[in-house]
C-alpha positions, 0 to 999 in steps of 0.5 A: 099416376104415371108409370114407365115415364122417363123424368128429366127433372123434378120441378120446384118453385120458391115457396111452394116446394115440389110442383111436378116433373118435366118428362124426357119428351118435354111434357110438364106434369103438375102435382098438388101434393108432391112427387114419388121417385122410384129412381133411387135416392142418389139418382133422384137427388143428383140427377132429377132435383135442380142443383140450386136445391141441393143445399138443403139436402147436403147432409143427405147427399153426403150420407148417400155418397158415403154408403158402401152398398146399394140403397135400391130399397129407398124411395124418395118423396119430395114435397117440401118448400 
């Protein structure tokens, strides 16, 4: 578990789903069981997930975009594939 580490991108591989993260300093951290993001659901989807993976999350992205308030209580766990 890493804390207080700035993540640049959540890494995904075809057929495997989420496989780790790339940190802001360039380090790659591999994961066997997914990634937990505390960046908030909007930031996680819009800023950390690769754009090519936004398609399967379109309904979630639309719902988050329409929310009128903050959803700081939402934590994202990404492990699909």
